[in-house]
N, C-alpha and C positions, 0 to 999 in steps of 0.2 A: 411416356413409357417409364416405368419404375427403373431406378438404377440397379443394375444386376451385378456390378463389380464394385468393391469397396474403393474409397479414395486411395490413390496410390497404385491403382491397377495398371497405370501406364508403365509401371516398373516390372511388369510381367516379363519373364524371359521368353525368348522365341520358342523353346521347347514347351513351355506352359501354354502358349497361344496355340501351338500345333496340337497339343493334347486336348485343349478345349474344342478345337475344330474337328478333331478326330472323333471325340465323343458325340458332338452334334451330328456329324455325318452318319455315324453308326446308329444312333437312335432314330434318325429320320429314315434310314433304310429299313430298319427293323419294324417300324410302326406300320400299322395298316394305312393303306392309301397309296397315292402315287409316289414313285421314286423319281424325282425330277433331276434333269441334267443341270450342270452349272449354268448354262445359258438360260434354260427355262426358269431356274430359280432367280437369276439376275433380272430377268424381265418381271417376275412377280414382285421382287423388291422395288423396282422402279414404279410399277403401276400402283402398288399398295402404300408406298412411302412418300412418293412425290406427288404434288398436286396435279390433277388432270388439266388439260386434255393430254392424252397419250396417243401418238400415231405410230404407224409402222416405220415411217421415215424417221421420226424422233427417237424411237427405241433403237433403230439401226445406228443412228449417229451416237447415241449415248453409250452403246456397247462397242462400237467400232467394228461392226459386222455388216454384211450385206442385208438388203431388204429381203431377199429370198430366204436367208438364214432365219430372220425374224419370223417370216411367214410360216416356215416349217415348225418353229417352236410354238407359234400361236395356234397352228393346227392341232398340235398335241394338247396344249393348255385349254383350248376351246373344247376339244373332245372330252376333256376331263371336267368341264364346266368350272374351271378355275378362273378363266377370263372369257370375255366375249368381244366380238368385233361388230362394229356397226359403221355404215357409211355416214360421213359427216354431211348433215343436211345443208350446211352453209357452203361447203365445198366438196362436191360429190367425188372429187379425185382422192380425197383423204379417207383413210379408214381409221376410225377411232377404236382404241382398245380400252375396255371398261372392266371394272371389277364385278365380281359376282358374290352372292352370299357364301357359296361353297369355297370360293377363293379366299374370302375374308377369314372363314373358319380355319382353312389350311394354314394361313399366315399366323393366326393367333396360336395355333398348335405348335408351329415351328418356333415362334417366339418363346413359348413355354419350354420347349426342348432346350433352347439356348440358355434361358434363365436357370433351369435345373443343372445344366452342365457347368455353368459359371459358378453357381453356388457350390458344387462339388469340387471345383478347382481350388476355391479359396477357403473351403471348410477345414 
C-alpha cells in the first residue's frame, strides 16, 4: 500500500489525528453504500488485511467480544455481500469467514477515503 503520510507523520498532534479520523468518518457516512458500525468495520479490517483463515471464534478473540456479537455483525456483513460464511470442510464445527468481490471493492474505496483525507491534512 502506498505511503499516505509524509515522513515525520508520527509527530502529528492528537487534534490532527482526530481531525483526520473525523474527515474519514464523515466521508464514509456520506458516500453511497453501507454505513458500517465500528465492530463491523473492525471485522472487515481483520478479514481483508490479515491472512486467512478467519473463524468466528478467531474474530471474537481478536476483538475481545463474544461469538454471538461477531455472529450478529456477520449477519449484517453477509447480507450486504461484504463477507461470506462457509463451514470448514476439515472441521465442520468451525465457520470460516471469507472475502467477497464486493467487500474488496468496499475496502479499496475506504482506503481511498483515508488517503484523500490524509493528503488534505498534510497539504
